[in-house]
N, C-alpha and C positions, 0 to 999 in steps of 0.2 A: 239296624243302625246302632246296635250295642258295641261298645268298645272291644270286647273280647272277640267278637266275630270280625269286625272291620279292620282292626289294626294289629291284634296280637297274633293272629294266625293259629294254625293247628300245631301246637308244640307238645312238650312232654306233660305239662300240667293239665291241658285240656284233654289229651288222650288218656292219661292216668285216671282223671276224673270220670270220663265216659266208660272206661273199661272196668275200673275197680270201685270207685267211690259211689257212683249212682246205683249200680246194681246191688251193692252191699247195703246201702242205706234204704233202698226201697224194699229189699227183702227182709230186713230186720223186723218191721212191723207185722209182716205176714207170719214170719216165724214165731214171734211172740203170741200172736192171736191164734195160731194153730195149737200151741201148748196151753194157753190160758184163754179159752173162749169167753167172750164178753157179750152181754145183752144190752143194747142201747135203748130200745123202746122208741116211741114216736117222738117224744121231746128231745131225747139225745140226738136222734137223726136230724130233726129240724134244726137244732142248735148248731151241729157240726156243719150242716149244709149252709146255714146263714153265715157262719164265720168263714167258710170256704168261699162263698160268693163275694163276701166283703173284701177278703184279701185279694182275690183275683181282680175285682174291680179297682182297688187301690193300685195294684200292680199295673194293669193296663192303662189306667188314667194317668199315672205318674210317667210311664214311658211315652205315652202320647203327648203329654205336656213338654217332656224333655225333647222329643223329636221336633215338635213345633218350634221350640226355642232355637234348636240347631238350624232348622230350615230358615227361619226368619226372626233373628234376635230383636228386631224393632217392634214386632207384634206384641201387644200387651196380653 
């Protein structure tokens, strides 16, 4: 139900992002960590996992709320 999928279609910007931007950005962190290894420890791993879970929850809940409003704008 997101706008870029339902209305924009598959154009230059989406194809460029899928082919160039996403692979470049995802591999940048891997490249950095392969050259500069880091040790997180248990506290760092728990902190990063908590932030990731909170961000994912906010993302899913906000999209669910937006979809519910689009489906029925009268529902509080």
